[in-house]
C-alpha positions as CSV (number, residue, x, y, z in Angstrom):
1,X,39.8,4.7,-17.8
2,X,42.5,7.0,-16.4
3,X,42.6,7.7,-12.7
4,X,40.8,10.9,-11.6
5,X,43.0,14.0,-11.2
6,X,44.2,14.7,-7.7
7,X,42.0,16.9,-5.6
8,X,43.7,20.2,-4.8
9,X,42.2,20.1,-1.3
10,X,44.2,17.0,-0.4
11,X,44.2,13.4,-1.4
12,X,42.2,10.8,0.4
13,X,39.8,13.4,1.8
14,X,36.0,12.9,2.0
15,X,35.7,15.7,-0.5
16,X,37.9,13.9,-3.0
17,X,35.9,10.7,-2.5
18,X,32.6,12.5,-2.9
19,X,33.9,14.3,-6.0
20,X,35.0,11.0,-7.6
21,X,31.7,9.4,-6.8
22,X,29.7,12.4,-8.1
23,X,31.8,12.4,-11.2
24,X,30.9,8.8,-12.0
25,X,27.2,8.9,-11.1
26,X,25.5,12.0,-12.2
27,X,21.9,12.9,-11.3
28,X,19.4,14.8,-13.3
29,X,18.6,18.2,-12.0
30,X,15.0,17.0,-11.3
31,X,16.2,14.1,-9.2
32,X,18.7,16.3,-7.4
33,X,15.9,18.8,-6.6
34,X,13.7,15.9,-5.3
35,X,16.5,14.6,-3.1
36,X,17.1,18.1,-1.8
37,X,13.5,18.5,-0.9
38,X,13.3,15.1,0.7
39,X,16.4,15.9,2.8
40,X,15.0,19.2,4.0
41,X,11.5,17.6,4.6
42,X,13.2,14.9,6.7
43,X,15.2,17.5,8.7
44,X,12.2,19.7,9.3
45,X,10.2,16.6,10.2
46,X,12.9,15.6,12.6
47,X,12.4,18.8,14.6
48,X,8.6,18.2,14.5
49,X,9.1,14.6,15.5
50,X,11.2,15.6,18.5
51,X,8.6,18.2,19.6
52,X,5.8,15.6,19.0
53,X,7.6,12.9,20.9
54,X,8.5,15.2,23.9
55,X,5.1,16.8,24.3
56,X,3.2,13.4,23.8
57,X,5.3,11.6,26.4
58,X,5.2,14.5,28.9
59,X,1.4,14.6,28.7
60,X,1.0,10.8,28.5
61,X,3.1,10.4,31.7
62,X,1.5,13.3,33.6
63,X,-1.9,15.0,33.2
64,X,-3.1,12.8,30.4
65,X,-2.1,9.4,31.7
66,X,-4.7,6.6,30.9
67,X,-5.0,6.0,34.6
68,X,-6.2,9.6,35.1
69,X,-8.0,10.2,31.8
70,X,-9.3,7.2,29.8
71,X,-8.8,9.0,26.5
72,X,-5.5,10.5,27.7
73,X,-3.2,9.0,25.0
74,X,-5.5,10.2,22.2
75,X,-5.8,13.7,23.7
76,X,-2.0,13.8,24.3
77,X,-1.4,12.8,20.7
78,X,-3.8,15.5,19.4
79,X,-2.0,18.2,21.4
80,X,1.5,17.0,20.5
81,X,0.8,16.7,16.8
82,X,-0.7,20.2,16.7
83,X,2.5,21.6,18.2
84,X,4.6,19.6,15.6
85,X,2.3,20.7,12.7
86,X,2.9,24.4,13.6
87,X,6.7,23.9,13.7
88,X,6.6,21.9,10.4
89,X,4.6,24.5,8.6
90,X,7.1,27.2,9.4
91,X,10.1,25.0,8.4
92,X,8.5,23.7,5.3
93,X,7.1,27.0,4.1
94,X,10.4,28.9,4.5
95,X,13.0,26.2,3.8
96,X,11.8,22.9,2.2
97,X,9.4,24.4,-0.3
98,X,10.6,28.1,0.1
99,X,10.9,28.9,-3.6
100,X,7.3,27.5,-4.2
101,X,5.5,29.3,-1.4
102,X,2.6,31.6,-2.3
103,X,1.9,35.1,-1.4
104,X,-1.5,34.0,-0.1
105,X,-0.1,32.5,3.1
106,X,-3.6,32.1,4.6
107,X,-4.8,29.7,2.0
108,X,-1.5,27.9,1.9
109,X,-1.6,27.5,5.7
110,X,-5.2,26.2,5.5
111,X,-4.1,23.6,2.9
112,X,-1.0,22.7,4.8
113,X,-3.0,22.1,8.0
114,X,-5.6,20.1,6.1
115,X,-2.9,17.8,4.8
116,X,-1.3,17.6,8.2
117,X,-4.7,16.6,9.7
118,X,-4.8,13.7,7.3
119,X,-1.3,12.7,8.4
120,X,-2.3,13.1,12.0
121,X,-5.4,11.0,11.4
122,X,-3.2,8.2,10.3
123,X,-1.1,8.4,13.4
124,X,-4.2,8.6,15.6
125,X,-5.8,5.6,13.8
126,X,-2.6,3.5,14.4
127,X,-2.6,4.5,18.1
128,X,-6.3,3.9,18.5
129,X,-6.2,0.4,16.9
130,X,-3.1,-0.6,18.9
131,X,-4.3,0.8,22.3
132,X,-8.1,0.2,22.2
133,X,-8.7,-2.6,19.7
134,X,-5.5,-4.7,20.1
135,X,-5.1,-3.9,23.8
136,X,-1.4,-2.9,23.6
137,X,-1.6,-0.2,26.3
138,X,2.0,0.3,27.4
139,X,3.9,3.5,26.8
140,X,6.2,1.7,24.4
141,X,3.3,0.3,22.4
142,X,1.7,3.7,22.3
143,X,4.9,5.2,21.0
144,X,5.5,2.5,18.4
145,X,2.0,2.7,17.0
146,X,1.8,6.5,16.8
147,X,5.4,7.7,16.6
148,X,6.8,4.9,14.3
149,X,4.1,3.3,12.2
150,X,1.7,6.3,12.2
151,X,4.6,8.7,11.5
152,X,5.9,6.7,8.6
153,X,2.5,6.4,6.9
154,X,1.6,10.0,7.6
155,X,5.0,11.3,6.3
156,X,4.6,9.6,2.9
157,X,1.1,11.0,2.5
158,X,2.1,14.5,3.7
159,X,5.2,14.8,1.5
160,X,3.3,13.8,-1.6
161,X,0.4,16.2,-0.9
162,X,2.7,19.1,0.1
163,X,4.8,18.6,-3.0
164,X,2.0,18.1,-5.5
165,X,-0.7,20.3,-4.1
166,X,0.2,22.8,-1.3
167,X,3.6,23.9,-2.6
168,X,3.3,22.9,-6.2
169,X,5.6,25.2,-8.3
170,X,2.7,26.1,-10.6
171,X,0.9,27.7,-7.6
172,X,3.8,29.7,-6.4
173,X,3.4,33.4,-5.8
């Protein structure tokens, strides 16, 4: 196999390496679209995660600490997740699944929030089991159970339901 032609933008550049790799491994348009959506979903989710994490920890360490309010961690997680859901709906509606959004934004929002509540329920369940059943009550344990384990489980469920129900291409506009 002959060597690839030199890249006009310069040899040894990251662009040349990416071009060579892309030339050898091609993706179907469907797979490329899925990877694009997953990347956008992850970036939007990262913003939501940062909001969720910040709001949860601020509340958990102040007005909703378990020393002040017995159910404080659960209430803090409800509030922080609601803030993240709102940010994620905006990002996913206009960017991740933008071409597939519907003109009936009210129904779409209702479905998005229903799916998000399922995801939030998974995070809350992980937190509840860890904090109240297993007795892991430290701030670190609360964060691992809700913001790592719960987030991963919830993200898988949310992406699948957003892609195949809320923003399904057949339901667009």
